[in-house]
ROMARDREN-113487 format. One record per residue: y, x, z of N, C-alpha, C in turn; chain; residue number from 1. Coordinates in nm, 4 decimals, decimal comma, padded with zeros to 6 digits. Layout:
N
<node n_c2="Y" n_c1="X" n_c3="Z" ca_c2="Y" ca_c1="X" ca_c3="Z" c_c2="Y" c_c1="X" c_c3="Z" chain="A" n="NUM"/>
...
This chain:
112
<node n_c2="-01,0657" n_c1="-01,7163" n_c3="-00,1479" ca_c2="-01,0301" ca_c1="-01,6090" ca_c3="-00,0556" c_c2="-00,8845" c_c1="-01,5836" c_c3="-00,0654" chain="A" n="1"/>
<node n_c2="-00,8185" n_c1="-01,5312" n_c3="00,0233" ca_c2="-00,6938" ca_c1="-01,4898" ca_c3="00,0362" c_c2="-00,6343" c_c1="-01,4404" c_c3="00,1663" chain="A" n="2"/>
<node n_c2="-00,5170" n_c1="-01,3992" n_c3="00,2013" ca_c2="-00,4636" ca_c1="-01,3187" ca_c3="00,2813" c_c2="-00,3721" c_c1="-01,4405" c_c3="00,3898" chain="A" n="3"/>
<node n_c2="-00,4275" n_c1="-01,4765" n_c3="00,4634" ca_c2="-00,3519" ca_c1="-01,5858" ca_c3="00,5623" c_c2="-00,2984" c_c1="-01,5049" c_c3="00,6987" chain="A" n="4"/>
<node n_c2="-00,1775" n_c1="-01,5043" n_c3="00,6992" ca_c2="-00,1217" ca_c1="-01,3928" ca_c3="00,8062" c_c2="-00,0243" c_c1="-01,4740" c_c3="00,8880" chain="A" n="5"/>
<node n_c2="-00,0374" n_c1="-01,4850" n_c3="01,0075" ca_c2="00,0343" ca_c1="-01,5821" ca_c3="01,1089" c_c2="00,1003" c_c1="-01,4864" c_c3="01,2121" chain="A" n="6"/>
<node n_c2="00,2080" n_c1="-01,5285" n_c3="01,2589" ca_c2="00,2893" ca_c1="-01,4549" ca_c3="01,3635" c_c2="00,2801" c_c1="-01,5606" c_c3="01,4815" chain="A" n="7"/>
<node n_c2="00,2657" n_c1="-01,4850" n_c3="01,6182" ca_c2="00,2520" ca_c1="-01,5787" ca_c3="01,7246" c_c2="00,3431" c_c1="-01,5235" c_c3="01,8497" chain="A" n="8"/>
<node n_c2="00,4010" n_c1="-01,6122" n_c3="01,9397" ca_c2="00,4742" ca_c1="-01,5643" ca_c3="02,0494" c_c2="00,3764" c_c1="-01,5565" c_c3="02,1593" chain="A" n="9"/>
<node n_c2="00,4403" n_c1="-01,5205" n_c3="02,2772" ca_c2="00,3463" ca_c1="-01,5113" ca_c3="02,4051" c_c2="00,2838" c_c1="-01,6162" c_c3="02,4471" chain="A" n="10"/>
<node n_c2="00,3168" n_c1="-01,7400" n_c3="02,3967" ca_c2="00,2569" ca_c1="-01,8661" ca_c3="02,4528" c_c2="00,1501" c_c1="-01,9025" c_c3="02,3531" chain="A" n="11"/>
<node n_c2="00,1301" n_c1="-01,8172" n_c3="02,2578" ca_c2="00,0328" ca_c1="-01,8296" ca_c3="02,1605" c_c2="00,0809" c_c1="-01,9592" c_c3="02,0714" chain="A" n="12"/>
<node n_c2="00,1896" n_c1="-01,9620" n_c3="02,0302" ca_c2="00,2423" ca_c1="-02,0726" ca_c3="01,9412" c_c2="00,2704" c_c1="-02,0038" c_c3="01,8211" chain="A" n="13"/>
<node n_c2="00,2276" n_c1="-02,0574" n_c3="01,7083" ca_c2="00,2335" ca_c1="-01,9954" ca_c3="01,5682" c_c2="00,3860" c_c1="-02,0101" c_c3="01,5410" chain="A" n="14"/>
<node n_c2="00,4532" n_c1="-01,8970" n_c3="01,5132" ca_c2="00,6055" ca_c1="-01,9238" ca_c3="01,4733" c_c2="00,6271" c_c1="-01,8838" c_c3="01,3422" chain="A" n="15"/>
<node n_c2="00,5268" n_c1="-01,8305" n_c3="01,2655" ca_c2="00,5366" ca_c1="-01,8109" ca_c3="01,1206" c_c2="00,3966" c_c1="-01,7864" c_c3="01,0355" chain="A" n="16"/>
<node n_c2="00,4105" n_c1="-01,8195" n_c3="00,9226" ca_c2="00,2982" ca_c1="-01,7978" ca_c3="00,8487" c_c2="00,3171" c_c1="-01,7633" c_c3="00,6893" chain="A" n="17"/>
<node n_c2="00,2431" n_c1="-01,6769" n_c3="00,6384" ca_c2="00,2527" ca_c1="-01,6385" ca_c3="00,4923" c_c2="00,1312" c_c1="-01,6219" c_c3="00,4350" chain="A" n="18"/>
<node n_c2="00,0997" n_c1="-01,6544" n_c3="00,3205" ca_c2="-00,0463" ca_c1="-01,6450" ca_c3="00,2498" c_c2="-00,0003" c_c1="-01,5965" c_c3="00,1087" chain="A" n="19"/>
<node n_c2="-00,1129" n_c1="-01,4938" n_c3="00,0764" ca_c2="-00,1312" ca_c1="-01,4534" ca_c3="-00,0506" c_c2="-00,2441" c_c1="-01,4603" c_c3="-00,1010" chain="A" n="20"/>
<node n_c2="-00,2879" n_c1="-01,4751" n_c3="-00,2421" ca_c2="-00,4245" ca_c1="-01,5065" ca_c3="-00,2754" c_c2="-00,4784" c_c1="-01,3786" c_c3="-00,2978" chain="A" n="21"/>
<node n_c2="-00,6092" n_c1="-01,3680" n_c3="-00,3201" ca_c2="-00,6639" ca_c1="-01,2329" ca_c3="-00,3070" c_c2="-00,6081" c_c1="-01,1343" c_c3="-00,4107" chain="A" n="22"/>
<node n_c2="-00,5822" n_c1="-01,1805" n_c3="-00,5126" ca_c2="-00,5413" ca_c1="-01,0887" ca_c3="-00,6256" c_c2="-00,3895" c_c1="-01,0561" c_c3="-00,6245" chain="A" n="23"/>
<node n_c2="-00,3139" n_c1="-01,1055" n_c3="-00,5328" ca_c2="-00,1789" ca_c1="-01,0729" ca_c3="-00,5480" c_c2="-00,1443" c_c1="-00,9563" c_c3="-00,4911" chain="A" n="24"/>
<node n_c2="-00,0805" n_c1="-00,8725" n_c3="-00,5727" ca_c2="-00,0582" ca_c1="-00,7218" ca_c3="-00,5255" c_c2="00,0557" c_c1="-00,7106" c_c3="-00,4117" chain="A" n="25"/>
<node n_c2="00,1379" n_c1="-00,8203" n_c3="-00,4010" ca_c2="00,2477" ca_c1="-00,8203" ca_c3="-00,3003" c_c2="00,1906" c_c1="-00,8293" c_c3="-00,1638" chain="A" n="26"/>
<node n_c2="00,0479" n_c1="-00,8759" n_c3="-00,1549" ca_c2="-00,0100" ca_c1="-00,8839" ca_c3="-00,0425" c_c2="-00,0299" c_c1="-00,7079" c_c3="00,0211" chain="A" n="27"/>
<node n_c2="-00,0540" n_c1="-00,6244" n_c3="-00,0634" ca_c2="-00,0567" ca_c1="-00,4957" ca_c3="-00,0069" c_c2="00,0726" c_c1="-00,4302" c_c3="00,0285" chain="A" n="28"/>
<node n_c2="00,1814" n_c1="-00,4879" n_c3="-00,0474" ca_c2="00,3323" ca_c1="-00,4581" ca_c3="-00,0002" c_c2="00,3525" c_c1="-00,4992" c_c3="00,1471" chain="A" n="29"/>
<node n_c2="00,3183" n_c1="-00,6273" n_c3="00,1692" ca_c2="00,3483" ca_c1="-00,6728" ca_c3="00,2913" c_c2="00,2458" c_c1="-00,5936" c_c3="00,4070" chain="A" n="30"/>
<node n_c2="00,1315" n_c1="-00,5824" n_c3="00,3957" ca_c2="00,0625" ca_c1="-00,4892" ca_c3="00,4904" c_c2="00,1351" c_c1="-00,3605" c_c3="00,5046" chain="A" n="31"/>
<node n_c2="00,1816" n_c1="-00,2886" n_c3="00,3995" ca_c2="00,2634" ca_c1="-00,1615" ca_c3="00,4141" c_c2="00,3945" c_c1="-00,1878" c_c3="00,4939" chain="A" n="32"/>
<node n_c2="00,4625" n_c1="-00,3053" n_c3="00,4668" ca_c2="00,5696" ca_c1="-00,3218" ca_c3="00,5411" c_c2="00,5442" c_c1="-00,3198" c_c3="00,6887" chain="A" n="33"/>
<node n_c2="00,4415" n_c1="-00,3666" n_c3="00,7312" ca_c2="00,4205" ca_c1="-00,3996" ca_c3="00,8825" c_c2="00,3210" c_c1="-00,2662" c_c3="00,9312" chain="A" n="34"/>
<node n_c2="00,3111" n_c1="-00,1607" n_c3="00,8454" ca_c2="00,2187" ca_c1="-00,0702" ca_c3="00,8820" c_c2="00,0886" c_c1="-00,1042" c_c3="00,9165" chain="A" n="35"/>
<node n_c2="00,0257" n_c1="-00,1988" n_c3="00,8447" ca_c2="-00,0969" ca_c1="-00,2738" ca_c3="00,8895" c_c2="-00,1987" c_c1="-00,2454" c_c3="00,7844" chain="A" n="36"/>
<node n_c2="-00,2074" n_c1="-00,1509" n_c3="00,6995" ca_c2="-00,2937" ca_c1="-00,1241" ca_c3="00,5798" c_c2="-00,4414" c_c1="-00,1363" c_c3="00,6489" chain="A" n="37"/>
<node n_c2="-00,4586" n_c1="-00,0962" n_c3="00,7912" ca_c2="-00,6067" ca_c1="-00,1043" ca_c3="00,8236" c_c2="-00,6517" c_c1="-00,2589" c_c3="00,8478" chain="A" n="38"/>
<node n_c2="-00,5630" n_c1="-00,3435" n_c3="00,8356" ca_c2="-00,5988" ca_c1="-00,4700" ca_c3="00,8545" c_c2="-00,6317" c_c1="-00,5685" c_c3="00,7140" chain="A" n="39"/>
<node n_c2="-00,6162" n_c1="-00,4841" n_c3="00,6243" ca_c2="-00,6254" ca_c1="-00,5558" ca_c3="00,4788" c_c2="-00,7513" c_c1="-00,5280" c_c3="00,4480" chain="A" n="40"/>
<node n_c2="-00,8272" n_c1="-00,6359" n_c3="00,4238" ca_c2="-00,9828" ca_c1="-00,6106" ca_c3="00,3838" c_c2="-00,9908" c_c1="-00,6217" c_c3="00,2419" chain="A" n="41"/>
<node n_c2="-00,8981" n_c1="-00,6169" n_c3="00,1486" ca_c2="-00,8970" ca_c1="-00,6205" ca_c3="00,0044" c_c2="-00,8635" c_c1="-00,7710" c_c3="-00,0340" chain="A" n="42"/>
<node n_c2="-00,9649" n_c1="-00,8659" n_c3="-00,0322" ca_c2="-00,9505" ca_c1="-00,9793" ca_c3="-00,0756" c_c2="-00,8998" c_c1="-01,0971" c_c3="00,0422" chain="A" n="43"/>
<node n_c2="-00,8795" n_c1="-01,0244" n_c3="00,1718" ca_c2="-00,8294" ca_c1="-01,1085" ca_c3="00,2608" c_c2="-00,8062" c_c1="-01,0136" c_c3="00,3796" chain="A" n="44"/>
<node n_c2="-00,7558" n_c1="-01,0609" n_c3="00,5045" ca_c2="-00,7251" ca_c1="-00,9828" ca_c3="00,5941" c_c2="-00,8685" c_c1="-00,9520" c_c3="00,6689" chain="A" n="45"/>
<node n_c2="-00,8776" n_c1="-00,8794" n_c3="00,7812" ca_c2="-00,9967" ca_c1="-00,8482" ca_c3="00,8556" c_c2="-01,0276" c_c1="-00,9337" c_c3="00,9580" chain="A" n="46"/>
<node n_c2="-00,9465" n_c1="-01,0337" n_c3="00,9994" ca_c2="-00,9655" ca_c1="-01,1132" ca_c3="01,1103" c_c2="-00,9326" c_c1="-01,0569" c_c3="01,2203" chain="A" n="47"/>
<node n_c2="-00,8320" n_c1="-00,9718" n_c3="01,2415" ca_c2="-00,7838" ca_c1="-00,9121" ca_c3="01,3511" c_c2="-00,6335" c_c1="-00,9279" c_c3="01,3854" chain="A" n="48"/>
<node n_c2="-00,6039" n_c1="-00,8908" n_c3="01,5034" ca_c2="-00,4600" ca_c1="-00,9177" ca_c3="01,5583" c_c2="-00,3914" c_c1="-00,7770" c_c3="01,5874" chain="A" n="49"/>
<node n_c2="-00,2626" n_c1="-00,7734" n_c3="01,5743" ca_c2="-00,2098" ca_c1="-00,6591" ca_c3="01,6085" c_c2="-00,0667" c_c1="-00,7131" c_c3="01,6928" chain="A" n="50"/>
<node n_c2="-00,0132" n_c1="-00,6544" n_c3="01,7864" ca_c2="00,0849" ca_c1="-00,6783" ca_c3="01,8641" c_c2="00,1871" c_c1="-00,5748" c_c3="01,8137" chain="A" n="51"/>
<node n_c2="00,3082" n_c1="-00,6191" n_c3="01,7864" ca_c2="00,4251" ca_c1="-00,5429" ca_c3="01,7515" c_c2="00,5392" c_c1="-00,5730" c_c3="01,8493" chain="A" n="52"/>
<node n_c2="00,5985" n_c1="-00,4548" n_c3="01,8802" ca_c2="00,7120" ca_c1="-00,4340" ca_c3="01,9672" c_c2="00,8228" c_c1="-00,4346" c_c3="01,8893" chain="A" n="53"/>
<node n_c2="00,9453" n_c1="-00,4769" n_c3="01,9312" ca_c2="01,0632" ca_c1="-00,4744" ca_c3="01,8712" c_c2="01,0965" c_c1="-00,3651" c_c3="01,7843" chain="A" n="54"/>
<node n_c2="01,0993" n_c1="-00,2482" n_c3="01,8012" ca_c2="01,1215" ca_c1="-00,1515" ca_c3="01,7227" c_c2="01,0282" c_c1="-00,1475" c_c3="01,5917" chain="A" n="55"/>
<node n_c2="00,8861" n_c1="-00,1941" n_c3="01,6200" ca_c2="00,8097" ca_c1="-00,2084" ca_c3="01,4868" c_c2="00,8620" c_c1="-00,3163" c_c3="01,4066" chain="A" n="56"/>
<node n_c2="00,9017" n_c1="-00,4298" n_c3="01,4406" ca_c2="00,9560" ca_c1="-00,5144" ca_c3="01,3543" c_c2="01,0810" c_c1="-00,4933" c_c3="01,3085" chain="A" n="57"/>
<node n_c2="01,1548" n_c1="-00,4105" n_c3="01,3910" ca_c2="01,3167" ca_c1="-00,3599" ca_c3="01,3085" c_c2="01,2650" c_c1="-00,2633" c_c3="01,1870" chain="A" n="58"/>
<node n_c2="01,1923" n_c1="-00,1781" n_c3="01,2258" ca_c2="01,1435" ca_c1="-00,0847" ca_c3="01,1049" c_c2="01,0756" c_c1="-00,1559" c_c3="00,9854" chain="A" n="59"/>
<node n_c2="01,0122" n_c1="-00,2723" n_c3="01,0191" ca_c2="00,9605" ca_c1="-00,3365" ca_c3="00,8843" c_c2="01,0867" c_c1="-00,3976" c_c3="00,8145" chain="A" n="60"/>
<node n_c2="01,1640" n_c1="-00,4529" n_c3="00,8985" ca_c2="01,2865" ca_c1="-00,5247" ca_c3="00,8369" c_c2="01,3738" c_c1="-00,4113" c_c3="00,7659" chain="A" n="61"/>
<node n_c2="01,3890" n_c1="-00,2913" n_c3="00,8231" ca_c2="01,4482" ca_c1="-00,1795" ca_c3="00,7403" c_c2="01,3772" c_c1="-00,1454" c_c3="00,6276" chain="A" n="62"/>
<node n_c2="01,2464" n_c1="-00,1321" n_c3="00,6214" ca_c2="01,1570" ca_c1="-00,1044" ca_c3="00,5171" c_c2="01,1761" c_c1="-00,2027" c_c3="00,4163" chain="A" n="63"/>
<node n_c2="01,1884" n_c1="-00,3275" n_c3="00,4274" ca_c2="01,2117" ca_c1="-00,4263" ca_c3="00,3598" c_c2="01,3293" c_c1="-00,4181" c_c3="00,2740" chain="A" n="64"/>
<node n_c2="01,4334" n_c1="-00,3967" n_c3="00,3486" ca_c2="01,5771" ca_c1="-00,3672" ca_c3="00,2726" c_c2="01,5768" c_c1="-00,2458" c_c3="00,1860" chain="A" n="65"/>
<node n_c2="01,4756" n_c1="-00,1488" n_c3="00,2306" ca_c2="01,4855" ca_c1="-00,0268" ca_c3="00,1406" c_c2="01,4137" c_c1="-00,0577" c_c3="00,0048" chain="A" n="66"/>
<node n_c2="01,3289" n_c1="-00,1555" n_c3="00,0074" ca_c2="01,2605" ca_c1="-00,1871" ca_c3="-00,1113" c_c2="01,3361" c_c1="-00,2804" c_c3="-00,2112" chain="A" n="67"/>
<node n_c2="01,3811" n_c1="-00,3774" n_c3="-00,1311" ca_c2="01,4463" ca_c1="-00,4978" ca_c3="-00,1997" c_c2="01,5951" c_c1="-00,4980" c_c3="-00,2032" chain="A" n="68"/>
<node n_c2="01,6408" n_c1="-00,4168" n_c3="-00,1124" ca_c2="01,7919" ca_c1="-00,4541" ca_c3="-00,1060" c_c2="01,8331" c_c1="-00,5797" c_c3="-00,0502" chain="A" n="69"/>
<node n_c2="01,9645" n_c1="-00,6427" n_c3="-00,0695" ca_c2="01,9895" ca_c1="-00,7572" ca_c3="-00,0235" c_c2="01,9492" c_c1="-00,8810" c_c3="-00,1039" chain="A" n="70"/>
<node n_c2="01,8724" n_c1="-00,8537" n_c3="-00,2226" ca_c2="01,8626" ca_c1="-00,9714" ca_c3="-00,2973" c_c2="01,7591" c_c1="-01,0688" c_c3="-00,2561" chain="A" n="71"/>
<node n_c2="01,6821" n_c1="-01,0163" n_c3="-00,1404" ca_c2="01,5869" ca_c1="-01,1241" ca_c3="-00,0924" c_c2="01,6705" c_c1="-01,2224" c_c3="00,0154" chain="A" n="72"/>
<node n_c2="01,7920" n_c1="-01,1818" n_c3="00,0498" ca_c2="01,8841" ca_c1="-01,2886" ca_c3="00,1238" c_c2="01,9262" c_c1="-01,4003" c_c3="00,0445" chain="A" n="73"/>
<node n_c2="01,8927" n_c1="-01,4333" n_c3="-00,0604" ca_c2="01,9448" ca_c1="-01,5515" ca_c3="-00,1344" c_c2="01,8292" c_c1="-01,6610" c_c3="-00,1040" chain="A" n="74"/>
<node n_c2="01,8698" n_c1="-01,7354" n_c3="-00,0285" ca_c2="01,7637" ca_c1="-01,8438" ca_c3="00,0259" c_c2="01,8146" c_c1="-01,9660" c_c3="-00,0400" chain="A" n="75"/>
<node n_c2="01,9170" n_c1="-02,0116" n_c3="-00,0822" ca_c2="01,9673" ca_c1="-02,1253" ca_c3="-00,1280" c_c2="01,9368" c_c1="-02,1436" c_c3="-00,2886" chain="A" n="76"/>
<node n_c2="01,9091" n_c1="-02,0469" n_c3="-00,3392" ca_c2="01,8879" ca_c1="-02,0513" ca_c3="-00,4829" c_c2="01,7901" c_c1="-02,1615" c_c3="-00,5414" chain="A" n="77"/>
<node n_c2="01,8442" n_c1="-02,2424" n_c3="-00,6232" ca_c2="01,7696" ca_c1="-02,3758" ca_c3="-00,6775" c_c2="01,6400" c_c1="-02,3306" c_c3="-00,7592" chain="A" n="78"/>
<node n_c2="01,6515" n_c1="-02,2452" n_c3="-00,8541" ca_c2="01,5389" ca_c1="-02,2176" ca_c3="-00,9257" c_c2="01,4926" c_c1="-02,0749" c_c3="-00,9055" chain="A" n="79"/>
<node n_c2="01,4132" n_c1="-02,0645" n_c3="-00,8042" ca_c2="01,3659" ca_c1="-01,9215" ca_c3="-00,7777" c_c2="01,2279" c_c1="-01,8832" c_c3="-00,8528" chain="A" n="80"/>
<node n_c2="01,2229" n_c1="-01,7711" n_c3="-00,9209" ca_c2="01,1159" ca_c1="-01,7211" ca_c3="-00,9759" c_c2="01,0055" c_c1="-01,7041" c_c3="-00,8626" chain="A" n="81"/>
<node n_c2="00,8703" n_c1="-01,6788" n_c3="-00,9113" ca_c2="00,7849" ca_c1="-01,6455" ca_c3="-00,7953" c_c2="00,8025" c_c1="-01,5265" c_c3="-00,7151" chain="A" n="82"/>
<node n_c2="00,8297" n_c1="-01,4132" n_c3="-00,7708" ca_c2="00,8531" ca_c1="-01,2866" ca_c3="-00,7061" c_c2="00,9884" c_c1="-01,3008" c_c3="-00,6020" chain="A" n="83"/>
<node n_c2="01,0834" n_c1="-01,3591" n_c3="-00,6716" ca_c2="01,2040" ca_c1="-01,3911" ca_c3="-00,5686" c_c2="01,1588" c_c1="-01,4756" c_c3="-00,4576" chain="A" n="84"/>
<node n_c2="01,0744" n_c1="-01,5687" n_c3="-00,5000" ca_c2="01,0347" ca_c1="-01,6624" ca_c3="-00,3671" c_c2="00,9456" c_c1="-01,5864" c_c3="-00,2669" chain="A" n="85"/>
<node n_c2="00,8485" n_c1="-01,5280" n_c3="-00,3287" ca_c2="00,7672" ca_c1="-01,4470" ca_c3="-00,2386" c_c2="00,8439" c_c1="-01,3383" c_c3="-00,1674" chain="A" n="86"/>
<node n_c2="00,9427" n_c1="-01,2729" n_c3="-00,2029" ca_c2="01,0304" ca_c1="-01,1823" ca_c3="-00,1252" c_c2="01,0996" c_c1="-01,2658" c_c3="-00,0094" chain="A" n="87"/>
<node n_c2="01,1552" n_c1="-01,3956" n_c3="-00,0619" ca_c2="01,2243" ca_c1="-01,4710" ca_c3="00,0373" c_c2="01,1307" c_c1="-01,5135" c_c3="00,1508" chain="A" n="88"/>
<node n_c2="01,0046" n_c1="-01,5334" n_c3="00,1318" ca_c2="00,9116" ca_c1="-01,5651" ca_c3="00,2203" c_c2="00,8428" c_c1="-01,4546" c_c3="00,3220" chain="A" n="89"/>
<node n_c2="00,8543" n_c1="-01,3379" n_c3="00,2444" ca_c2="00,8349" ca_c1="-01,2185" ca_c3="00,3430" c_c2="00,9519" c_c1="-01,2084" c_c3="00,4361" chain="A" n="90"/>
<node n_c2="01,0701" n_c1="-01,2214" n_c3="00,3877" ca_c2="01,1723" ca_c1="-01,1918" ca_c3="00,4916" c_c2="01,1992" c_c1="-01,3012" c_c3="00,5783" chain="A" n="91"/>
<node n_c2="01,1636" n_c1="-01,4188" n_c3="00,5597" ca_c2="01,1641" ca_c1="-01,5268" ca_c3="00,6628" c_c2="01,0363" c_c1="-01,4869" c_c3="00,7742" chain="A" n="92"/>
<node n_c2="00,9299" n_c1="-01,4673" n_c3="00,7265" ca_c2="00,8312" ca_c1="-01,4007" ca_c3="00,8056" c_c2="00,8825" c_c1="-01,2858" c_c3="00,8983" chain="A" n="93"/>
<node n_c2="00,9284" n_c1="-01,1803" n_c3="00,8521" ca_c2="00,9662" ca_c1="-01,0721" ca_c3="00,9227" c_c2="01,0871" c_c1="-01,1303" c_c3="01,0353" chain="A" n="94"/>
<node n_c2="01,1896" n_c1="-01,2147" n_c3="00,9829" ca_c2="01,3117" ca_c1="-01,2353" ca_c3="01,0476" c_c2="01,2359" c_c1="-01,3477" c_c3="01,1785" chain="A" n="95"/>
<node n_c2="01,1406" n_c1="-01,4353" n_c3="01,1482" ca_c2="01,0931" ca_c1="-01,5114" ca_c3="01,2767" c_c2="01,0165" c_c1="-01,4149" c_c3="01,3738" chain="A" n="96"/>
<node n_c2="00,9493" n_c1="-01,3265" n_c3="01,2990" ca_c2="00,8998" ca_c1="-01,2270" ca_c3="01,4104" c_c2="00,9931" c_c1="-01,1224" c_c3="01,4935" chain="A" n="97"/>
<node n_c2="01,1119" n_c1="-01,1218" n_c3="01,4189" ca_c2="01,2194" ca_c1="-01,0366" ca_c3="01,4840" c_c2="01,2784" c_c1="-01,1099" c_c3="01,5842" chain="A" n="98"/>
<node n_c2="01,2958" n_c1="-01,2482" n_c3="01,5563" ca_c2="01,3609" ca_c1="-01,3400" ca_c3="01,6558" c_c2="01,2780" c_c1="-01,3484" c_c3="01,7869" chain="A" n="99"/>
<node n_c2="01,1489" n_c1="-01,3454" n_c3="01,7515" ca_c2="01,0407" ca_c1="-01,3609" ca_c3="01,8712" c_c2="01,0395" c_c1="-01,2295" c_c3="01,9673" chain="A" n="100"/>
<node n_c2="01,0357" n_c1="-01,1167" n_c3="01,8903" ca_c2="01,0532" ca_c1="-00,9932" ca_c3="01,9552" c_c2="01,1742" c_c1="-00,9707" c_c3="02,0354" chain="A" n="101"/>
<node n_c2="01,2861" n_c1="-01,0146" n_c3="01,9927" ca_c2="01,4149" ca_c1="-00,9837" ca_c3="02,0511" c_c2="01,4101" c_c1="-01,0940" c_c3="02,1870" chain="A" n="102"/>
<node n_c2="01,3558" n_c1="-01,2018" n_c3="02,1798" ca_c2="01,3244" ca_c1="-01,2903" ca_c3="02,2923" c_c2="01,2406" c_c1="-01,2528" c_c3="02,3931" chain="A" n="103"/>
<node n_c2="01,1076" n_c1="-01,1864" n_c3="02,3502" ca_c2="00,9943" ca_c1="-01,1755" ca_c3="02,4365" c_c2="00,9685" c_c1="-01,0375" c_c3="02,4316" chain="A" n="104"/>
<node n_c2="01,0180" n_c1="-00,9411" n_c3="02,3592" ca_c2="00,9690" ca_c1="-00,8096" ca_c3="02,3558" c_c2="00,8701" c_c1="-00,7729" c_c3="02,2598" chain="A" n="105"/>
<node n_c2="00,7847" n_c1="-00,8787" n_c3="02,2082" ca_c2="00,6710" ca_c1="-00,8361" ca_c3="02,1251" c_c2="00,6511" c_c1="-00,9654" c_c3="02,0470" chain="A" n="106"/>
<node n_c2="00,5620" n_c1="-00,9353" n_c3="01,9486" ca_c2="00,5107" ca_c1="-01,0612" ca_c3="01,8715" c_c2="00,3783" c_c1="-01,0172" c_c3="01,8273" chain="A" n="107"/>
<node n_c2="00,2873" n_c1="-01,1135" n_c3="01,8217" ca_c2="00,1529" ca_c1="-01,0771" ca_c3="01,7853" c_c2="00,1058" c_c1="-01,1320" c_c3="01,6462" chain="A" n="108"/>
<node n_c2="00,0590" n_c1="-01,0545" n_c3="01,5448" ca_c2="00,0297" ca_c1="-01,1045" ca_c3="01,3999" c_c2="-00,1043" c_c1="-01,1068" c_c3="01,3690" chain="A" n="109"/>
<node n_c2="-00,1592" n_c1="-01,2039" n_c3="01,3271" ca_c2="-00,3013" ca_c1="-01,2118" ca_c3="01,3047" c_c2="-00,3273" c_c1="-01,2108" c_c3="01,1499" chain="A" n="110"/>
<node n_c2="-00,4197" n_c1="-01,1353" n_c3="01,0989" ca_c2="-00,4490" ca_c1="-01,0925" ca_c3="00,9689" c_c2="-00,5874" c_c1="-01,1700" c_c3="00,9355" chain="A" n="111"/>
<node n_c2="-00,5864" n_c1="-01,2828" n_c3="00,8712" ca_c2="-00,7187" ca_c1="-01,3425" ca_c3="00,8363" c_c2="-00,7309" c_c1="-01,3427" c_c3="00,6856" chain="A" n="112"/>
């Protein structure tokens, strides 16, 4: 079991994906960043979707930087530890959602 979270554009094309195993505490942080605690089933997502408008994604990105600062911006590091790699993946997910929300006004996220 695990948390499989995907972002979709209005054409229902997958634009991003992130996975956390069921015992990874970072999953809970991810749900908090997106204000999606209701979609967290504990060992996985609950199999539901949420549509986020641009201000929602901007808020998630701001919250990310409040927690991690700019350290998550380091993308070219050769030897990332697992925690740093996860922060980078979270930032990539949020940025993909942001790009789509800027273009289309919203993005849909599936929590499975």
